C-alpha positions in Angstrom: -3.6 32.7 -1.8 -1.7 29.7 -1.2 -2.6 26.6 0.7 -1.4 25.0 3.6 -0.2 22.0 1.6 2.0 24.2 -0.9 4.1 25.1 2.5 4.9 21.7 3.4 7.5 19.3 3.1 7.2 15.6 3.6 10.1 12.9 4.1 9.1 9.2 4.1 11.0 6.2 5.2 10.2 3.3 3.3 11.4 -0.7 3.9 10.8 -2.6 0.4 12.1 -5.6 2.4 9.4 -5.9 5.2 6.1 -7.6 4.5 3.0 -6.8 6.0 -0.6 -7.7 6.1 -3.4 -5.1 5.4 -6.0 -5.4 8.5 -7.7 -3.4 11.2 -4.6 -3.0 13.1 -2.5 -1.8 10.2 -4.7 0.6 8.2 -4.5 4.1 8.8 -7.2 5.3 6.7 -10.6 6.4 7.7 -12.1 4.5 5.1 -12.1 0.6 5.3 -12.6 -0.1 1.6 -9.2 -1.3 0.4 -9.0 -4.2 -2.5 -6.0 -5.4 -0.4 -7.4 -5.9 2.8 -6.5 -9.1 4.5 -3.7 -9.4 1.9 0.1 -9.6 2.5 1.7 -6.7 0.9 5.6 -6.1 0.0 7.2 -3.1 1.6 6.3 -0.9 4.7 6.4 2.8 5.5 8.4 2.9 8.7 8.2 6.6 9.4 6.9 9.8 8.2 8.2 13.4 8.9 6.4 16.7 7.9 7.0 20.2 8.4 6.0 23.7 7.5 8.0 26.3 5.8 
């Protein structure tokens, strides 16, 4: 039996020129433990598309 993840295509639009800060507004994870919290990082995910086949 295949899992549902095997039938999915994902496209990510990433802008390496943008600079962002990791904080409670930008962190999308359910967990808040990250070594980058409060730091500026280079690059940003602009959009994610996902479709099931």
